[in-house]
Jmol script that loads the backbone (N, CA, C; Angstrom):
load data "model"
ATOM      1  N   MET A   1      -2.219  -2.520  20.937  1.00  0.00           N
ATOM      2  CA  MET A   1      -1.553  -1.605  21.822  1.00  0.00           C
ATOM      3  C   MET A   1      -0.271  -1.063  21.198  1.00  0.00           C
ATOM      4  N   GLU A   2       0.382  -1.907  20.409  1.00  0.00           N
ATOM      5  CA  GLU A   2       1.620  -1.463  19.769  1.00  0.00           C
ATOM      6  C   GLU A   2       1.356  -0.335  18.774  1.00  0.00           C
ATOM      7  N   LEU A   3       0.165  -0.329  18.168  1.00  0.00           N
ATOM      8  CA  LEU A   3      -0.184   0.750  17.247  1.00  0.00           C
ATOM      9  C   LEU A   3      -0.183   2.093  17.976  1.00  0.00           C
ATOM     10  N   LEU A   4      -0.682   2.110  19.191  1.00  0.00           N
ATOM     11  CA  LEU A   4      -0.661   3.336  19.982  1.00  0.00           C
ATOM     12  C   LEU A   4       0.769   3.770  20.280  1.00  0.00           C
ATOM     13  N   TYR A   5       1.602   2.827  20.666  1.00  0.00           N
ATOM     14  CA  TYR A   5       2.996   3.151  20.981  1.00  0.00           C
ATOM     15  C   TYR A   5       3.723   3.720  19.764  1.00  0.00           C
ATOM     16  N   VAL A   6       3.593   3.049  18.631  1.00  0.00           N
ATOM     17  CA  VAL A   6       4.321   3.497  17.447  1.00  0.00           C
ATOM     18  C   VAL A   6       3.785   4.841  16.952  1.00  0.00           C
ATOM     19  N   THR A   7       2.495   5.089  17.131  1.00  0.00           N
ATOM     20  CA  THR A   7       1.924   6.367  16.712  1.00  0.00           C
ATOM     21  C   THR A   7       2.435   7.509  17.587  1.00  0.00           C
ATOM     22  N   VAL A   8       2.511   7.286  18.879  1.00  0.00           N
ATOM     23  CA  VAL A   8       3.024   8.321  19.791  1.00  0.00           C
ATOM     24  C   VAL A   8       4.508   8.590  19.515  1.00  0.00           C
ATOM     25  N   ILE A   9       5.275   7.531  19.292  1.00  0.00           N
ATOM     26  CA  ILE A   9       6.694   7.719  18.971  1.00  0.00           C
ATOM     27  C   ILE A   9       6.846   8.460  17.648  1.00  0.00           C
ATOM     28  N   GLY A  10       6.009   8.102  16.657  1.00  0.00           N
ATOM     29  CA  GLY A  10       6.043   8.806  15.370  1.00  0.00           C
ATOM     30  C   GLY A  10       5.707  10.280  15.521  1.00  0.00           C
ATOM     31  N   ALA A  11       4.722  10.603  16.370  1.00  0.00           N
ATOM     32  CA  ALA A  11       4.381  12.009  16.615  1.00  0.00           C
ATOM     33  C   ALA A  11       5.534  12.742  17.293  1.00  0.00           C
ATOM     34  N   ALA A  12       6.215  12.086  18.219  1.00  0.00           N
ATOM     35  CA  ALA A  12       7.367  12.711  18.884  1.00  0.00           C
ATOM     36  C   ALA A  12       8.497  12.964  17.895  1.00  0.00           C
ATOM     37  N   LEU A  13       8.731  12.012  17.001  1.00  0.00           N
ATOM     38  CA  LEU A  13       9.745  12.227  15.965  1.00  0.00           C
ATOM     39  C   LEU A  13       9.324  13.349  15.014  1.00  0.00           C
ATOM     40  N   GLY A  14       8.029  13.438  14.749  1.00  0.00           N
ATOM     41  CA  GLY A  14       7.511  14.535  13.919  1.00  0.00           C
ATOM     42  C   GLY A  14       7.690  15.883  14.588  1.00  0.00           C
ATOM     43  N   LEU A  15       7.576  15.911  15.906  1.00  0.00           N
ATOM     44  CA  LEU A  15       7.831  17.160  16.626  1.00  0.00           C
ATOM     45  C   LEU A  15       9.295  17.566  16.478  1.00  0.00           C
ATOM     46  N   GLY A  16      10.175  16.576  16.482  1.00  0.00           N
ATOM     47  CA  GLY A  16      11.587  16.866  16.228  1.00  0.00           C
ATOM     48  C   GLY A  16      11.814  17.386  14.818  1.00  0.00           C
ATOM     49  N   VAL A  17      11.086  16.841  13.865  1.00  0.00           N
ATOM     50  CA  VAL A  17      11.179  17.329  12.482  1.00  0.00           C
ATOM     51  C   VAL A  17      10.703  18.771  12.415  1.00  0.00           C
ATOM     52  N   ARG A  18       9.622  19.075  13.122  1.00  0.00           N
ATOM     53  CA  ARG A  18       9.084  20.441  13.087  1.00  0.00           C
ATOM     54  C   ARG A  18      10.110  21.462  13.536  1.00  0.00           C
ATOM     55  N   TYR A  19      10.870  21.135  14.578  1.00  0.00           N
ATOM     56  CA  TYR A  19      11.850  22.084  15.090  1.00  0.00           C
ATOM     57  C   TYR A  19      13.206  21.966  14.411  1.00  0.00           C
ATOM     58  N   GLY A  20      13.392  20.970  13.579  1.00  0.00           N
ATOM     59  CA  GLY A  20      14.651  20.817  12.871  1.00  0.00           C
ATOM     60  C   GLY A  20      14.655  21.393  11.470  1.00  0.00           C
ATOM     61  N   VAL A  21      13.485  21.742  10.957  1.00  0.00           N
ATOM     62  CA  VAL A  21      13.358  22.228   9.587  1.00  0.00           C
ATOM     63  C   VAL A  21      12.940  23.695   9.621  1.00  0.00           C
ATOM     64  N   PRO A  22      13.565  24.550   8.830  1.00  0.00           N
ATOM     65  CA  PRO A  22      13.148  25.958   8.816  1.00  0.00           C
ATOM     66  C   PRO A  22      11.780  26.127   8.170  1.00  0.00           C
ATOM     67  N   GLY A  23      11.131  27.239   8.465  1.00  0.00           N
ATOM     68  CA  GLY A  23       9.841  27.547   7.870  1.00  0.00           C
ATOM     69  C   GLY A  23       8.661  27.167   8.743  1.00  0.00           C
ATOM     70  N   ARG A  24       8.893  26.959  10.026  1.00  0.00           N
ATOM     71  CA  ARG A  24       7.786  26.544  10.879  1.00  0.00           C
ATOM     72  C   ARG A  24       6.818  27.677  11.180  1.00  0.00           C
ATOM     73  N   ASP A  25       7.134  28.895  10.740  1.00  0.00           N
ATOM     74  CA  ASP A  25       6.211  30.007  10.924  1.00  0.00           C
ATOM     75  C   ASP A  25       5.072  29.989   9.918  1.00  0.00           C
ATOM     76  N   THR A  26       5.091  29.053   8.980  1.00  0.00           N
ATOM     77  CA  THR A  26       4.051  29.004   7.943  1.00  0.00           C
ATOM     78  C   THR A  26       2.964  27.987   8.238  1.00  0.00           C
ATOM     79  N   HIS A  27       3.061  27.277   9.345  1.00  0.00           N
ATOM     80  CA  HIS A  27       2.027  26.296   9.673  1.00  0.00           C
ATOM     81  C   HIS A  27       1.878  26.187  11.182  1.00  0.00           C
ATOM     82  N   GLY A  28       0.861  25.523  11.606  1.00  0.00           N
ATOM     83  CA  GLY A  28       0.556  25.404  13.023  1.00  0.00           C
ATOM     84  C   GLY A  28       1.485  24.465  13.765  1.00  0.00           C
ATOM     85  N   LEU A  29       1.363  24.477  15.071  1.00  0.00           N
ATOM     86  CA  LEU A  29       2.237  23.716  15.950  1.00  0.00           C
ATOM     87  C   LEU A  29       2.113  22.212  15.738  1.00  0.00           C
ATOM     88  N   LEU A  30       0.927  21.714  15.534  1.00  0.00           N
ATOM     89  CA  LEU A  30       0.711  20.270  15.505  1.00  0.00           C
ATOM     90  C   LEU A  30       0.591  19.679  14.104  1.00  0.00           C
ATOM     91  N   LEU A  31       0.732  20.465  13.062  1.00  0.00           N
ATOM     92  CA  LEU A  31       0.537  19.938  11.713  1.00  0.00           C
ATOM     93  C   LEU A  31       1.577  18.887  11.351  1.00  0.00           C
ATOM     94  N   ILE A  32       2.828  19.166  11.550  1.00  0.00           N
ATOM     95  CA  ILE A  32       3.889  18.222  11.189  1.00  0.00           C
ATOM     96  C   ILE A  32       3.882  16.992  12.101  1.00  0.00           C
ATOM     97  N   PRO A  33       3.763  17.142  13.427  1.00  0.00           N
ATOM     98  CA  PRO A  33       3.664  15.938  14.257  1.00  0.00           C
ATOM     99  C   PRO A  33       2.433  15.088  13.941  1.00  0.00           C
ATOM    100  N   ALA A  34       1.312  15.721  13.630  1.00  0.00           N
ATOM    101  CA  ALA A  34       0.109  14.952  13.283  1.00  0.00           C
ATOM    102  C   ALA A  34       0.296  14.224  11.959  1.00  0.00           C
ATOM    103  N   THR A  35       0.985  14.850  11.018  1.00  0.00           N
ATOM    104  CA  THR A  35       1.283  14.188   9.747  1.00  0.00           C
ATOM    105  C   THR A  35       2.184  12.981   9.982  1.00  0.00           C
ATOM    106  N   ALA A  36       3.181  13.141  10.826  1.00  0.00           N
ATOM    107  CA  ALA A  36       4.076  12.022  11.142  1.00  0.00           C
ATOM    108  C   ALA A  36       3.321  10.897  11.835  1.00  0.00           C
ATOM    109  N   ALA A  37       2.446  11.245  12.774  1.00  0.00           N
ATOM    110  CA  ALA A  37       1.681  10.221  13.483  1.00  0.00           C
ATOM    111  C   ALA A  37       0.757   9.472  12.530  1.00  0.00           C
ATOM    112  N   ALA A  38       0.076  10.193  11.648  1.00  0.00           N
ATOM    113  CA  ALA A  38      -0.837   9.544  10.709  1.00  0.00           C
ATOM    114  C   ALA A  38      -0.080   8.648   9.725  1.00  0.00           C
ATOM    115  N   ALA A  39       1.034   9.128   9.217  1.00  0.00           N
ATOM    116  CA  ALA A  39       1.815   8.326   8.274  1.00  0.00           C
ATOM    117  C   ALA A  39       2.429   7.107   8.962  1.00  0.00           C
ATOM    118  N   THR A  40       2.851   7.262  10.206  1.00  0.00           N
ATOM    119  CA  THR A  40       3.401   6.137  10.954  1.00  0.00           C
ATOM    120  C   THR A  40       2.337   5.080  11.199  1.00  0.00           C
ATOM    121  N   ALA A  41       1.160   5.506  11.623  1.00  0.00           N
ATOM    122  CA  ALA A  41       0.076   4.557  11.877  1.00  0.00           C
ATOM    123  C   ALA A  41      -0.364   3.863  10.593  1.00  0.00           C
ATOM    124  N   ALA A  42      -0.474   4.612   9.503  1.00  0.00           N
ATOM    125  CA  ALA A  42      -0.875   4.010   8.231  1.00  0.00           C
ATOM    126  C   ALA A  42       0.167   3.008   7.745  1.00  0.00           C
ATOM    127  N   THR A  43       1.433   3.336   7.911  1.00  0.00           N
ATOM    128  CA  THR A  43       2.505   2.408   7.526  1.00  0.00           C
ATOM    129  C   THR A  43       2.448   1.143   8.369  1.00  0.00           C
ATOM    130  N   TRP A  44       2.229   1.298   9.655  1.00  0.00           N
ATOM    131  CA  TRP A  44       2.142   0.147  10.561  1.00  0.00           C
ATOM    132  C   TRP A  44       1.012  -0.790  10.133  1.00  0.00           C
ATOM    133  N   VAL A  45      -0.158  -0.227   9.881  1.00  0.00           N
ATOM    134  CA  VAL A  45      -1.311  -1.053   9.503  1.00  0.00           C
ATOM    135  C   VAL A  45      -1.073  -1.714   8.148  1.00  0.00           C
ATOM    136  N   LEU A  46      -0.517  -0.984   7.204  1.00  0.00           N
ATOM    137  CA  LEU A  46      -0.218  -1.555   5.891  1.00  0.00           C
ATOM    138  C   LEU A  46       0.771  -2.715   6.013  1.00  0.00           C
ATOM    139  N   LEU A  47       1.787  -2.535   6.820  1.00  0.00           N
ATOM    140  CA  LEU A  47       2.762  -3.612   7.003  1.00  0.00           C
ATOM    141  C   LEU A  47       2.160  -4.822   7.723  1.00  0.00           C
ATOM    142  N   LEU A  48       1.233  -4.586   8.637  1.00  0.00           N
ATOM    143  CA  LEU A  48       0.528  -5.716   9.259  1.00  0.00           C
ATOM    144  C   LEU A  48      -0.278  -6.483   8.224  1.00  0.00           C
ATOM    145  N   TRP A  49      -0.948  -5.763   7.330  1.00  0.00           N
ATOM    146  CA  TRP A  49      -1.721  -6.420   6.267  1.00  0.00           C
ATOM    147  C   TRP A  49      -0.812  -7.190   5.319  1.00  0.00           C
ATOM    148  N   LEU A  50       0.401  -6.715   5.158  1.00  0.00           N
ATOM    149  CA  LEU A  50       1.342  -7.405   4.263  1.00  0.00           C
ATOM    150  C   LEU A  50       2.007  -8.612   4.924  1.00  0.00           C
ATOM    151  N   GLY A  51       1.738  -8.846   6.190  1.00  0.00           N
ATOM    152  CA  GLY A  51       2.235 -10.044   6.832  1.00  0.00           C
ATOM    153  C   GLY A  51       3.331  -9.849   7.858  1.00  0.00           C
ATOM    154  N   PHE A  52       3.743  -8.627   8.107  1.00  0.00           N
ATOM    155  CA  PHE A  52       4.730  -8.380   9.160  1.00  0.00           C
ATOM    156  C   PHE A  52       4.065  -8.649  10.508  1.00  0.00           C
ATOM    157  N   THR A  53       4.841  -9.096  11.465  1.00  0.00           N
ATOM    158  CA  THR A  53       4.294  -9.319  12.798  1.00  0.00           C
ATOM    159  C   THR A  53       4.592  -8.121  13.690  1.00  0.00           C
ATOM    160  N   PHE A  54       3.690  -7.869  14.641  1.00  0.00           N
ATOM    161  CA  PHE A  54       3.831  -6.681  15.480  1.00  0.00           C
ATOM    162  C   PHE A  54       5.020  -6.775  16.428  1.00  0.00           C
ATOM    163  N   ASP A  55       5.505  -7.985  16.685  1.00  0.00           N
ATOM    164  CA  ASP A  55       6.650  -8.112  17.583  1.00  0.00           C
ATOM    165  C   ASP A  55       7.975  -8.234  16.833  1.00  0.00           C
ATOM    166  N   GLY A  56       7.917  -8.099  15.517  1.00  0.00           N
ATOM    167  CA  GLY A  56       9.144  -8.118  14.725  1.00  0.00           C
ATOM    168  C   GLY A  56       9.797  -6.746  14.719  1.00  0.00           C
ATOM    169  N   GLY A  57      11.058  -6.726  14.472  1.00  0.00           N
ATOM    170  CA  GLY A  57      11.776  -5.457  14.501  1.00  0.00           C
ATOM    171  C   GLY A  57      11.598  -4.619  13.245  1.00  0.00           C
ATOM    172  N   TRP A  58      11.404  -5.255  12.101  1.00  0.00           N
ATOM    173  CA  TRP A  58      11.354  -4.502  10.843  1.00  0.00           C
ATOM    174  C   TRP A  58      10.118  -3.626  10.725  1.00  0.00           C
ATOM    175  N   ILE A  59       9.018  -4.062  11.287  1.00  0.00           N
ATOM    176  CA  ILE A  59       7.813  -3.233  11.229  1.00  0.00           C
ATOM    177  C   ILE A  59       8.032  -1.922  11.988  1.00  0.00           C
ATOM    178  N   TRP A  60       8.774  -1.995  13.085  1.00  0.00           N
ATOM    179  CA  TRP A  60       9.096  -0.791  13.850  1.00  0.00           C
ATOM    180  C   TRP A  60      10.046   0.112  13.069  1.00  0.00           C
ATOM    181  N   VAL A  61      11.050  -0.490  12.474  1.00  0.00           N
ATOM    182  CA  VAL A  61      12.037   0.292  11.721  1.00  0.00           C
ATOM    183  C   VAL A  61      11.370   1.001  10.553  1.00  0.00           C
ATOM    184  N   PHE A  62      10.606   0.254   9.746  1.00  0.00           N
ATOM    185  CA  PHE A  62       9.963   0.857   8.575  1.00  0.00           C
ATOM    186  C   PHE A  62       8.958   1.931   8.979  1.00  0.00           C
ATOM    187  N   SER A  63       8.153   1.645   9.982  1.00  0.00           N
ATOM    188  CA  SER A  63       7.130   2.617  10.402  1.00  0.00           C
ATOM    189  C   SER A  63       7.759   3.894  10.939  1.00  0.00           C
ATOM    190  N   LEU A  64       8.826   3.739  11.728  1.00  0.00           N
ATOM    191  CA  LEU A  64       9.432   4.914  12.342  1.00  0.00           C
ATOM    192  C   LEU A  64      10.406   5.637  11.416  1.00  0.00           C
ATOM    193  N   LEU A  65      10.650   5.102  10.237  1.00  0.00           N
ATOM    194  CA  LEU A  65      11.399   5.833   9.213  1.00  0.00           C
ATOM    195  C   LEU A  65      10.463   6.487   8.204  1.00  0.00           C
ATOM    196  N   ILE A  66       9.438   5.761   7.793  1.00  0.00           N
ATOM    197  CA  ILE A  66       8.537   6.282   6.767  1.00  0.00           C
ATOM    198  C   ILE A  66       7.667   7.411   7.311  1.00  0.00           C
ATOM    199  N   GLY A  67       7.113   7.256   8.509  1.00  0.00           N
ATOM    200  CA  GLY A  67       6.248   8.294   9.079  1.00  0.00           C
ATOM    201  C   GLY A  67       6.937   9.647   9.203  1.00  0.00           C
ATOM    202  N   PRO A  68       8.041   9.737   9.917  1.00  0.00           N
ATOM    203  CA  PRO A  68       8.747  11.022   9.982  1.00  0.00           C
ATOM    204  C   PRO A  68       9.323  11.462   8.636  1.00  0.00           C
ATOM    205  N   GLY A  69       9.621  10.506   7.754  1.00  0.00           N
ATOM    206  CA  GLY A  69      10.087  10.879   6.411  1.00  0.00           C
ATOM    207  C   GLY A  69       9.012  11.607   5.623  1.00  0.00           C
ATOM    208  N   VAL A  70       7.782  11.125   5.738  1.00  0.00           N
ATOM    209  CA  VAL A  70       6.655  11.811   5.094  1.00  0.00           C
ATOM    210  C   VAL A  70       6.476  13.200   5.701  1.00  0.00           C
ATOM    211  N   ALA A  71       6.584  13.288   7.017  1.00  0.00           N
ATOM    212  CA  ALA A  71       6.460  14.584   7.679  1.00  0.00           C
ATOM    213  C   ALA A  71       7.585  15.533   7.260  1.00  0.00           C
ATOM    214  N   LEU A  72       8.786  15.006   7.082  1.00  0.00           N
ATOM    215  CA  LEU A  72       9.905  15.830   6.628  1.00  0.00           C
ATOM    216  C   LEU A  72       9.645  16.374   5.220  1.00  0.00           C
ATOM    217  N   ALA A  73       9.174  15.522   4.335  1.00  0.00           N
ATOM    218  CA  ALA A  73       8.849  15.982   2.979  1.00  0.00           C
ATOM    219  C   ALA A  73       7.761  17.048   3.023  1.00  0.00           C
ATOM    220  N   PHE A  74       6.759  16.833   3.847  1.00  0.00           N
ATOM    221  CA  PHE A  74       5.674  17.803   3.987  1.00  0.00           C
ATOM    222  C   PHE A  74       6.191  19.119   4.557  1.00  0.00           C
ATOM    223  N   ALA A  75       7.077  19.040   5.549  1.00  0.00           N
ATOM    224  CA  ALA A  75       7.630  20.244   6.176  1.00  0.00           C
ATOM    225  C   ALA A  75       8.527  21.024   5.225  1.00  0.00           C
ATOM    226  N   LEU A  76       9.143  20.348   4.274  1.00  0.00           N
ATOM    227  CA  LEU A  76       9.990  21.041   3.296  1.00  0.00           C
ATOM    228  C   LEU A  76       9.187  21.615   2.136  1.00  0.00           C
ATOM    229  N   LEU A  77       8.090  20.974   1.776  1.00  0.00           N
ATOM    230  CA  LEU A  77       7.290  21.429   0.633  1.00  0.00           C
ATOM    231  C   LEU A  77       6.268  22.493   0.997  1.00  0.00           C
ATOM    232  N   LEU A  78       5.779  22.488   2.213  1.00  0.00           N
ATOM    233  CA  LEU A  78       4.712  23.402   2.600  1.00  0.00           C
ATOM    234  C   LEU A  78       5.110  24.880   2.658  1.00  0.00           C
ATOM    235  N   PRO A  79       6.223  25.271   3.289  1.00  0.00           N
ATOM    236  CA  PRO A  79       6.526  26.710   3.424  1.00  0.00           C
ATOM    237  C   PRO A  79       6.628  27.481   2.109  1.00  0.00           C
ATOM    238  N   PRO A  80       7.332  26.990   1.068  1.00  0.00           N
ATOM    239  CA  PRO A  80       7.369  27.782  -0.162  1.00  0.00           C
ATOM    240  C   PRO A  80       5.999  27.925  -0.820  1.00  0.00           C
ATOM    241  N   ARG A  81       5.212  26.867  -0.791  1.00  0.00           N
ATOM    242  CA  ARG A  81       3.871  26.947  -1.386  1.00  0.00           C
ATOM    243  C   ARG A  81       2.990  27.904  -0.612  1.00  0.00           C
ATOM    244  N   ARG A  82       3.113  27.894   0.698  1.00  0.00           N
ATOM    245  CA  ARG A  82       2.312  28.790   1.533  1.00  0.00           C
ATOM    246  C   ARG A  82       2.703  30.243   1.294  1.00  0.00           C
ATOM    247  N   ARG A  83       4.006  30.511   1.182  1.00  0.00           N
ATOM    248  CA  ARG A  83       4.446  31.890   0.929  1.00  0.00           C
ATOM    249  C   ARG A  83       3.984  32.378  -0.437  1.00  0.00           C
ATOM    250  N   GLU A  84       4.043  31.510  -1.447  1.00  0.00           N
ATOM    251  CA  GLU A  84       3.554  31.883  -2.778  1.00  0.00           C
ATOM    252  C   GLU A  84       2.063  32.192  -2.751  1.00  0.00           C
ATOM    253  N   ALA A  85       1.291  31.379  -2.054  1.00  0.00           N
ATOM    254  CA  ALA A  85      -0.155  31.609  -1.966  1.00  0.00           C
ATOM    255  C   ALA A  85      -0.453  32.899  -1.206  1.00  0.00           C
ATOM    256  N   ASP A  86       0.282  33.162  -0.134  1.00  0.00           N
ATOM    257  CA  ASP A  86       0.082  34.395   0.622  1.00  0.00           C
ATOM    258  C   ASP A  86       0.439  35.625  -0.217  1.00  0.00           C
ATOM    259  N   ASP A  87       1.536  35.547  -0.972  1.00  0.00           N
ATOM    260  CA  ASP A  87       1.923  36.673  -1.827  1.00  0.00           C
ATOM    261  C   ASP A  87       0.894  36.905  -2.928  1.00  0.00           C
ATOM    262  N   ALA A  88       0.377  35.834  -3.515  1.00  0.00           N
ATOM    263  CA  ALA A  88      -0.638  35.979  -4.558  1.00  0.00           C
ATOM    264  C   ALA A  88      -1.915  36.591  -3.997  1.00  0.00           C
ATOM    265  N   LEU A  89      -2.316  36.174  -2.810  1.00  0.00           N
ATOM    266  CA  LEU A  89      -3.508  36.749  -2.186  1.00  0.00           C
ATOM    267  C   LEU A  89      -3.297  38.217  -1.854  1.00  0.00           C
ATOM    268  N   LEU A  90      -2.124  38.568  -1.338  1.00  0.00           N
ATOM    269  CA  LEU A  90      -1.841  39.962  -1.023  1.00  0.00           C
ATOM    270  C   LEU A  90      -1.860  40.815  -2.287  1.00  0.00           C
ATOM    271  N   ALA A  91      -1.272  40.319  -3.371  1.00  0.00           N
ATOM    272  CA  ALA A  91      -1.280  41.069  -4.630  1.00  0.00           C
ATOM    273  C   ALA A  91      -2.703  41.250  -5.143  1.00  0.00           C
ATOM    274  N   ARG A  92      -3.523  40.217  -5.009  1.00  0.00           N
ATOM    275  CA  ARG A  92      -4.910  40.329  -5.466  1.00  0.00           C
ATOM    276  C   ARG A  92      -5.693  41.316  -4.611  1.00  0.00           C
ATOM    277  N   LEU A  93      -5.452  41.322  -3.307  1.00  0.00           N
ATOM    278  CA  LEU A  93      -6.175  42.236  -2.432  1.00  0.00           C
ATOM    279  C   LEU A  93      -5.702  43.675  -2.579  1.00  0.00           C
ATOM    280  N   MET A  94      -4.444  43.871  -2.948  1.00  0.00           N
ATOM    281  CA  MET A  94      -3.914  45.221  -3.094  1.00  0.00           C
ATOM    282  C   MET A  94      -4.214  45.835  -4.462  1.00  0.00           C
ATOM    283  N   ALA A  95      -4.647  45.028  -5.403  1.00  0.00           N
ATOM    284  CA  ALA A  95      -4.977  45.528  -6.740  1.00  0.00           C
ATOM    285  C   ALA A  95      -6.245  46.391  -6.656  1.00  0.00           C
ATOM    286  N   PRO A  96      -6.376  47.342  -7.590  1.00  0.00           N
ATOM    287  CA  PRO A  96      -7.600  48.160  -7.579  1.00  0.00           C
ATOM    288  C   PRO A  96      -8.831  47.266  -7.750  1.00  0.00           C
ATOM    289  N   GLY A  97      -9.785  47.478  -6.887  1.00  0.00           N
ATOM    290  CA  GLY A  97     -11.010  46.678  -6.936  1.00  0.00           C
ATOM    291  C   GLY A  97     -10.836  45.282  -6.366  1.00  0.00           C
ATOM    292  N   GLY A  98      -9.705  45.042  -5.731  1.00  0.00           N
ATOM    293  CA  GLY A  98      -9.434  43.706  -5.216  1.00  0.00           C
ATOM    294  C   GLY A  98     -10.025  43.429  -3.851  1.00  0.00           C
ATOM    295  N   MET A  99     -10.306  44.480  -3.093  1.00  0.00           N
ATOM    296  CA  MET A  99     -10.868  44.276  -1.762  1.00  0.00           C
ATOM    297  C   MET A  99     -12.358  43.989  -1.875  1.00  0.00           C
ATOM    298  N   PRO A 100     -12.819  42.905  -1.298  1.00  0.00           N
ATOM    299  CA  PRO A 100     -14.258  42.628  -1.359  1.00  0.00           C
ATOM    300  C   PRO A 100     -15.015  43.581  -0.435  1.00  0.00           C
ATOM    301  N   ALA A 101     -16.233  43.882  -0.839  1.00  0.00           N
ATOM    302  CA  ALA A 101     -17.079  44.766  -0.023  1.00  0.00           C
ATOM    303  C   ALA A 101     -17.549  44.006   1.207  1.00  0.00           C
ATOM    304  N   PRO A 102     -17.678  44.716   2.319  1.00  0.00           N
ATOM    305  CA  PRO A 102     -18.183  44.018   3.515  1.00  0.00           C
ATOM    306  C   PRO A 102     -19.623  43.564   3.316  1.00  0.00           C
ATOM    307  N   ALA A 103     -19.952  42.451   3.932  1.00  0.00           N
ATOM    308  CA  ALA A 103     -21.308  41.908   3.796  1.00  0.00           C
ATOM    309  C   ALA A 103     -22.282  42.781   4.581  1.00  0.00           C
ATOM    310  N   ARG A 104     -23.458  42.972   3.998  1.00  0.00           N
ATOM    311  CA  ARG A 104     -24.496  43.762   4.653  1.00  0.00           C
ATOM    312  C   ARG A 104     -25.468  42.832   5.351  1.00  0.00           C
ATOM    313  N   SER A 105     -25.853  43.197   6.518  1.00  0.00           N
ATOM    314  CA  SER A 105     -26.890  42.431   7.211  1.00  0.00           C
ATOM    315  C   SER A 105     -28.234  43.093   6.982  1.00  0.00           C
ATOM    316  N   VAL A 106     -29.240  42.294   6.894  1.00  0.00           N
ATOM    317  CA  VAL A 106     -30.588  42.816   6.591  1.00  0.00           C
ATOM    318  C   VAL A 106     -31.312  43.162   7.842  1.00  0.00           C
TER     319      VAL A 106
END
end "model"
wireframe off; spacefill off
backbone 0.3
color backbone group
């Protein structure tokens, strides 16, 4: 049950990351919170395998720092890469012969 709690809290912290970092126009609403939730849950399970107990405080601290930290890194790295990819695609489509022909139906 604690895994559910920590995952929901991690997603809520990820939502805070989404609105605290610029560039949120380059990705969907739930991408950063879902990344935070997944990283938080994975950290929790890994720490359980390493011998941390679910009622200890350190497992909560590590999980709730690492999960949103991963989401923060993702939120900072994604917008520039997305803009570069969009600009490259636009340049390719605007080049002569760059527009693909529409598909014909038989």
